N, CA, C and O atoms as a MOPAC input file, in Angstrom:
PM7 MOZYME 1SCF
protein

 N   -115.37100 1    -3.19200 1   267.44700 1
 C   -115.23500 1    -4.00000 1   266.30600 1
 C   -115.30900 1    -3.08600 1   265.08300 1
 O   -116.25500 1    -2.30500 1   264.98000 1
 N   -114.39900 1    -3.14500 1   264.19600 1
 C   -114.46100 1    -2.41800 1   262.89100 1
 C   -115.37900 1    -3.18800 1   261.84200 1
 O   -115.72600 1    -4.35400 1   262.03100 1
 N   -115.70200 1    -2.53900 1   260.85700 1
 C   -116.26800 1    -3.24900 1   259.66600 1
 C   -115.38400 1    -4.45100 1   259.06000 1
 O   -115.80100 1    -5.55600 1   258.71000 1
 N   -114.09100 1    -3.98000 1   259.02300 1
 C   -113.02300 1    -5.05400 1   258.51800 1
 C   -113.05700 1    -6.25200 1   259.40700 1
 O   -113.11500 1    -7.38700 1   258.93400 1
 N   -113.02100 1    -6.00700 1   260.72100 1
 C   -112.98300 1    -7.11900 1   261.75700 1
 C   -114.20400 1    -7.96900 1   261.60300 1
 O   -114.13700 1    -9.19700 1   261.67000 1
 N   -115.37300 1    -7.28900 1   261.38600 1
 C   -116.65700 1    -7.99700 1   261.34600 1
 C   -116.62600 1    -8.98200 1   260.09900 1
 O   -116.94300 1   -10.16600 1   260.21500 1
 N   -116.19500 1    -8.37300 1   258.81700 1
 C   -116.26200 1    -9.12000 1   257.69500 1
 C   -115.16400 1   -10.27700 1   257.69600 1
 O   -115.36800 1   -11.32200 1   257.07900 1
 N   -114.02500 1   -10.05400 1   258.39200 1
 C   -113.06200 1   -11.04600 1   258.47600 1
 C   -113.61100 1   -12.23100 1   259.31500 1
 O   -113.31300 1   -13.38900 1   259.02400 1
 N   -114.42900 1   -11.91900 1   260.37800 1
 C   -115.02200 1   -12.96600 1   261.11100 1
 C   -116.18700 1   -13.69500 1   260.34000 1
 O   -116.45300 1   -14.88200 1   260.53000 1
 N   -116.80200 1   -12.94900 1   259.52600 1
 C   -117.96200 1   -13.53300 1   258.64800 1
 C   -117.32900 1   -14.52300 1   257.66900 1
 O   -117.78800 1   -15.65200 1   257.49800 1
 N   -116.25700 1   -14.05000 1   257.03700 1
 C   -115.47800 1   -14.89300 1   256.11300 1
 C   -114.94700 1   -16.17300 1   256.69900 1
 O   -114.98200 1   -17.23600 1   256.08100 1
 N   -114.41600 1   -16.02900 1   258.00600 1
 C   -113.89100 1   -17.19400 1   258.66100 1
 C   -115.02200 1   -18.12800 1   258.96400 1
 O   -114.74800 1   -19.32300 1   259.07200 1
 N   -116.26900 1   -17.72800 1   259.11500 1
 C   -117.41600 1   -18.58400 1   259.27200 1
 C   -118.09000 1   -19.07800 1   258.11400 1
 O   -119.11900 1   -19.74800 1   258.21000 1
 N   -117.50300 1   -18.75000 1   256.91100 1
 C   -117.92100 1   -19.32400 1   255.71600 1
 C   -118.87600 1   -18.39800 1   254.90900 1
 O   -119.54600 1   -18.85400 1   253.98200 1
 N   -118.92300 1   -17.18700 1   255.24800 1
 C   -119.89000 1   -16.29000 1   254.51400 1
 C   -119.33700 1   -16.09400 1   252.97700 1
 O   -118.15400 1   -15.82900 1   252.76200 1
 N   -120.20900 1   -16.23300 1   252.03800 1
 C   -119.82500 1   -16.21700 1   250.72200 1
 C   -120.36400 1   -14.96300 1   250.06000 1
 O   -120.29900 1   -14.92200 1   248.83100 1
 N   -120.89300 1   -13.92400 1   250.72200 1
 C   -121.36900 1   -12.74500 1   250.17200 1
 C   -120.35400 1   -12.04700 1   249.33000 1
 O   -119.22000 1   -11.83700 1   249.76200 1
 N   -120.73500 1   -11.68400 1   248.14200 1
 C   -119.77900 1   -11.25800 1   247.18200 1
 C   -119.69300 1    -9.73000 1   247.03600 1
 O   -118.70600 1    -9.21400 1   246.51100 1
 N   -120.74800 1    -8.99000 1   247.50800 1
 C   -120.79400 1    -7.67000 1   247.35000 1
 C   -120.82000 1    -6.91000 1   248.74800 1
 O   -121.89500 1    -6.72000 1   249.31600 1
 N   -119.67000 1    -6.49900 1   249.26400 1
 C   -119.52700 1    -5.79700 1   250.48500 1
 C   -118.96700 1    -4.47400 1   250.37500 1
 O   -117.83500 1    -4.34000 1   249.91000 1
 N   -119.64700 1    -3.48000 1   250.75700 1
 C   -119.19100 1    -2.10900 1   250.74100 1
 C   -118.84400 1    -1.68600 1   252.16600 1
 O   -119.69300 1    -1.86000 1   253.04000 1
 N   -117.68600 1    -1.15500 1   252.46400 1
 C   -117.30700 1    -0.60400 1   253.64200 1
 C   -117.02000 1     0.93700 1   253.50200 1
 O   -116.26600 1     1.39100 1   252.64100 1
 N   -117.66600 1     1.66800 1   254.39400 1
 C   -117.62600 1     3.13700 1   254.37400 1
 C   -116.70100 1     3.54500 1   255.62200 1
 O   -117.10300 1     3.25600 1   256.74900 1
 N   -115.56800 1     4.15800 1   255.47000 1
 C   -114.68800 1     4.46300 1   256.50600 1
 C   -114.08900 1     5.90500 1   256.31900 1
 O   -113.98400 1     6.39400 1   255.19500 1
 N   -113.71400 1     6.54400 1   257.41500 1
 C   -112.93300 1     7.70500 1   257.34800 1
 C   -111.44000 1     7.55800 1   257.66900 1
 O   -110.71600 1     8.52100 1   257.92400 1
 N   -111.04000 1     6.30500 1   257.63700 1
 C   -109.66500 1     5.96200 1   258.04200 1
 C   -109.12600 1     5.01500 1   256.95000 1
 O   -108.76800 1     3.87500 1   257.24700 1
 N   -109.07000 1     5.45500 1   255.76800 1
 C   -108.50300 1     4.60300 1   254.79500 1
 C   -106.98900 1     4.79800 1   254.69700 1
 O   -106.53900 1     5.93500 1   254.55600 1
 N   -106.19900 1     3.74400 1   254.76600 1
 C   -104.76100 1     3.74500 1   254.60700 1
 C   -104.32800 1     2.55600 1   253.97400 1
 O   -105.17500 1     1.70500 1   253.70300 1
 N   -103.03700 1     2.35200 1   253.67500 1
 C   -102.60200 1     1.14900 1   252.88800 1
 C   -102.95200 1    -0.13500 1   253.61300 1
 O   -103.23800 1    -1.09600 1   252.89900 1
 N   -102.97000 1    -0.28600 1   254.88800 1
 C   -103.29000 1    -1.47500 1   255.60700 1
 C   -104.74200 1    -1.79700 1   255.39300 1
 O   -105.13600 1    -2.88000 1   254.95900 1
 N   -105.59200 1    -0.68400 1   255.75900 1
 C   -107.01800 1    -0.98100 1   255.47400 1
 C   -107.29600 1    -1.42500 1   254.08600 1
 O   -108.04100 1    -2.38000 1   253.86300 1
 N   -106.70400 1    -0.74100 1   253.14400 1
 C   -107.01500 1    -0.99500 1   251.62600 1
 C   -106.66800 1    -2.46600 1   251.37500 1
 O   -107.41600 1    -3.21800 1   250.75000 1
 N   -105.39200 1    -2.86500 1   251.94100 1
 C   -105.03200 1    -4.38500 1   251.66600 1
 C   -105.95000 1    -5.27000 1   252.31300 1
 O   -106.34900 1    -6.26100 1   251.70200 1
 N   -106.34500 1    -5.01900 1   253.51800 1
 C   -107.31400 1    -5.98400 1   254.18800 1
 C   -108.64600 1    -6.02400 1   253.41000 1
 O   -109.15800 1    -7.11800 1   253.17400 1
 N   -109.27500 1    -4.79100 1   252.97200 1
 C   -110.42700 1    -4.87200 1   252.23900 1
 C   -110.28700 1    -5.48700 1   250.86600 1
 O   -111.23000 1    -6.11700 1   250.38500 1
 N   -109.19300 1    -5.33600 1   250.24000 1
 C   -108.97100 1    -6.01600 1   248.92700 1
 C   -108.99500 1    -7.53200 1   249.18600 1
 O   -109.68700 1    -8.22600 1   248.44200 1
 N   -108.30000 1    -8.09400 1   250.17400 1
 C   -108.19400 1    -9.44100 1   250.54800 1
 C   -109.63200 1   -10.03500 1   250.86600 1
 O   -109.90400 1   -11.21400 1   250.64600 1
 N   -110.49300 1    -9.16000 1   251.38200 1
 C   -111.85400 1    -9.69200 1   251.71700 1
 C   -112.84600 1    -9.45100 1   250.60600 1
 O   -114.03000 1    -9.75900 1   250.74300 1
 N   -112.34600 1    -8.87700 1   249.45400 1
 C   -113.14700 1    -8.46500 1   248.28100 1
 C   -114.28400 1    -7.43800 1   248.65200 1
 O   -115.43200 1    -7.49500 1   248.21100 1
 N   -113.83300 1    -6.55800 1   249.46600 1
 C   -114.75200 1    -5.47400 1   249.88100 1
 C   -114.49800 1    -4.10800 1   249.08600 1
 O   -113.33800 1    -3.79200 1   248.81900 1
 N   -115.41800 1    -3.41200 1   248.76100 1
 C   -115.26600 1    -2.19600 1   248.07200 1
 C   -115.20500 1    -1.07800 1   249.21000 1
 O   -116.03700 1    -1.03100 1   250.11600 1
 N   -114.26500 1    -0.28300 1   249.09500 1
 C   -114.07500 1     0.77100 1   250.10800 1
 C   -114.58200 1     2.14800 1   249.53200 1
 O   -114.32900 1     2.51800 1   248.38600 1
 N   -115.30100 1     2.84700 1   250.41500 1
 C   -115.61500 1     4.15100 1   250.16500 1
 C   -115.20100 1     5.01000 1   251.33500 1
 O   -115.39400 1     4.61700 1   252.48500 1
 N   -114.66000 1     6.12500 1   251.08200 1
 C   -114.21700 1     7.01100 1   252.14800 1
 C   -115.34400 1     8.08200 1   252.47900 1
 O   -116.10900 1     8.54500 1   251.63200 1
 N   -115.34100 1     8.39800 1   253.77200 1
 C   -116.23900 1     9.31400 1   254.28200 1
 C   -115.63600 1    10.71900 1   253.96100 1
 O   -114.41800 1    10.89000 1   254.01200 1
 N   -116.44700 1    11.66200 1   253.65200 1
 C   -117.77800 1    11.49300 1   253.19600 1
 C   -117.81100 1    10.96700 1   251.77800 1
 O   -117.09700 1    11.42200 1   250.88400 1
 N   -118.71700 1     9.94300 1   251.61600 1
 C   -118.64700 1     9.24500 1   250.35800 1
 C   -119.60800 1     9.99500 1   249.28200 1
 O   -120.56500 1    10.69600 1   249.60900 1
 N   -119.23000 1     9.75400 1   248.04500 1
 C   -119.99300 1    10.39800 1   246.98400 1
 C   -121.24400 1     9.39100 1   246.68300 1
 O   -121.07600 1     8.24300 1   246.27000 1
 N   -122.35800 1     9.89900 1   246.91300 1
 C   -123.56000 1     8.98300 1   246.57100 1
 C   -123.62300 1     8.58200 1   245.20600 1
 O   -124.22800 1     7.53600 1   244.97500 1
 N   -123.06500 1     9.27200 1   244.16000 1
 C   -123.10600 1     8.87500 1   242.84400 1
 C   -122.11400 1     7.63300 1   242.60700 1
 O   -122.40700 1     6.72600 1   241.82800 1
 N   -120.97100 1     7.66300 1   243.30600 1
 C   -120.11200 1     6.60700 1   243.23700 1
 C   -120.67600 1     5.29500 1   243.83400 1
 O   -120.48900 1     4.22300 1   243.26000 1
 N   -121.33400 1     5.38600 1   244.93500 1
 C   -122.01500 1     4.29500 1   245.45500 1
 C   -123.10100 1     3.76300 1   244.61300 1
 O   -123.30100 1     2.55500 1   244.49300 1
 N   -123.78000 1     4.64700 1   244.04800 1
 C   -124.99200 1     4.32300 1   243.05500 1
 C   -124.38200 1     3.54100 1   241.86400 1
 O   -124.95400 1     2.54900 1   241.41200 1
 N   -123.23300 1     3.99600 1   241.37300 1
 C   -122.65900 1     3.38300 1   240.20800 1
 C   -122.24800 1     1.92600 1   240.51600 1
 O   -122.44900 1     1.01300 1   239.71500 1
 N   -121.63000 1     1.74700 1   241.78300 1
 C   -121.24000 1     0.45900 1   242.24600 1
 C   -122.38300 1    -0.44200 1   242.41100 1
 O   -122.32100 1    -1.61700 1   242.04700 1
 N   -123.54800 1     0.13400 1   243.01300 1
 C   -124.75400 1    -0.70600 1   243.14300 1
 C   -125.36700 1    -1.10100 1   241.76100 1
 O   -125.85000 1    -2.21800 1   241.58100 1
 N   -125.33000 1    -0.22500 1   240.88100 1
 C   -125.93600 1    -0.35300 1   239.59500 1
 C   -125.02100 1    -1.42100 1   238.84300 1
 O   -125.58300 1    -2.29800 1   238.18700 1
 N   -123.78700 1    -1.38100 1   238.90800 1
 C   -122.94800 1    -2.50300 1   238.30000 1
 C   -123.29800 1    -3.81000 1   238.86200 1
 O   -123.48700 1    -4.73500 1   238.07100 1
 N   -123.41200 1    -4.01400 1   240.14600 1
 C   -123.78000 1    -5.24500 1   240.79700 1
 C   -125.12400 1    -5.69400 1   240.28900 1
 O   -125.27700 1    -6.85600 1   239.91300 1
 N   -126.15700 1    -4.76700 1   240.26400 1
 C   -127.48700 1    -5.16000 1   239.76900 1
 C   -127.40000 1    -5.70200 1   238.33400 1
 O   -128.02400 1    -6.71100 1   238.00600 1
 N   -126.61500 1    -5.01600 1   237.47900 1
 C   -126.56600 1    -5.47700 1   236.05200 1
 C   -125.95600 1    -6.86200 1   235.91400 1
 O   -126.18900 1    -7.54700 1   234.91900 1
 N   -125.13100 1    -7.30200 1   236.96300 1
 C   -124.47400 1    -8.49800 1   236.72700 1
 C   -125.42500 1    -9.72700 1   237.23700 1
 O   -125.09500 1   -10.90500 1   237.10600 1
 N   -126.53400 1    -9.33600 1   237.77900 1
 C   -127.38000 1   -10.43000 1   238.23500 1
 C   -128.06800 1   -11.21700 1   237.07600 1
 O   -128.39100 1   -10.63100 1   236.04200 1
 N   -128.28500 1   -12.52100 1   237.25300 1
 C   -128.90200 1   -13.32200 1   236.20500 1
 C   -130.43800 1   -13.28300 1   236.57600 1
 O   -130.88600 1   -13.81200 1   237.59300 1
 N   -131.18200 1   -12.61600 1   235.66700 1
 C   -132.70100 1   -12.48800 1   235.85400 1
 C   -133.39600 1   -13.79400 1   236.01700 1
 O   -134.52900 1   -13.81100 1   236.49900 1
 N   -132.76500 1   -14.94900 1   235.62900 1
 C   -133.56800 1   -16.18500 1   235.58600 1
 C   -133.28200 1   -16.98900 1   236.94200 1
 O   -133.79100 1   -18.09300 1   237.13600 1
 N   -132.50900 1   -16.42100 1   237.78800 1
 C   -132.21200 1   -17.05700 1   239.13400 1
 C   -133.40400 1   -16.69500 1   239.99400 1
 O   -133.81500 1   -15.53600 1   240.05400 1
 N   -133.99100 1   -17.76500 1   240.70300 1
 C   -134.95000 1   -17.46000 1   241.73300 1
 C   -134.19400 1   -17.31800 1   243.12800 1
 O   -133.40100 1   -18.16800 1   243.53200 1
 N   -134.49900 1   -16.23700 1   243.77500 1
 C   -133.81300 1   -15.92100 1   245.03500 1
 C   -134.66200 1   -16.71100 1   246.07700 1
 O   -135.83900 1   -17.02800 1   245.90100 1
 N   -133.91600 1   -16.99000 1   247.19100 1
 C   -134.45200 1   -17.58700 1   248.32500 1
 C   -135.31300 1   -16.66400 1   249.12300 1
 O   -134.97500 1   -15.49800 1   249.32800 1
 N   -136.48700 1   -17.20900 1   249.60100 1
 C   -137.31100 1   -16.46600 1   250.43400 1
 C   -136.97800 1   -16.72200 1   251.86800 1
 O   -137.39500 1   -17.76400 1   252.37400 1
 N   -136.30000 1   -15.91500 1   252.54900 1
 C   -135.73600 1   -16.35500 1   253.87600 1
 C   -136.87800 1   -16.37900 1   254.87600 1
 O   -136.68300 1   -16.92700 1   255.96100 1
 N   -138.02800 1   -15.84300 1   254.60700 1
 C   -139.08900 1   -15.75400 1   255.56800 1
 C   -140.26500 1   -16.67000 1   255.36700 1
 O   -141.30500 1   -16.60000 1   256.02200 1
 N   -140.00700 1   -17.56500 1   254.37700 1
 C   -140.95100 1   -18.53000 1   254.03900 1
 C   -140.84400 1   -19.68800 1   254.99100 1
 O   -139.73600 1   -20.11000 1   255.32100 1
 N   -142.00600 1   -20.24000 1   255.46400 1
 C   -141.92700 1   -21.34500 1   256.43400 1
 C   -142.17000 1   -22.58700 1   255.77500 1
 O   -142.14900 1   -23.63900 1   256.41300 1

């Protein structure tokens, strides 16, 4: 199962995760279209750590500091 297959399955199950990165050494038009449809950010192998860091920083800056996150481990 590829990462695209996995996230296609997750979306079909209702996953609402907004920030998905896929790292692959097989980027082509079909893969790029599928990733775009899934709202995934594609990085090609070998990936540039600075590019990934910029992407993560942009996501972090978009967070609302006033939102309380769920504690998944709380009983």
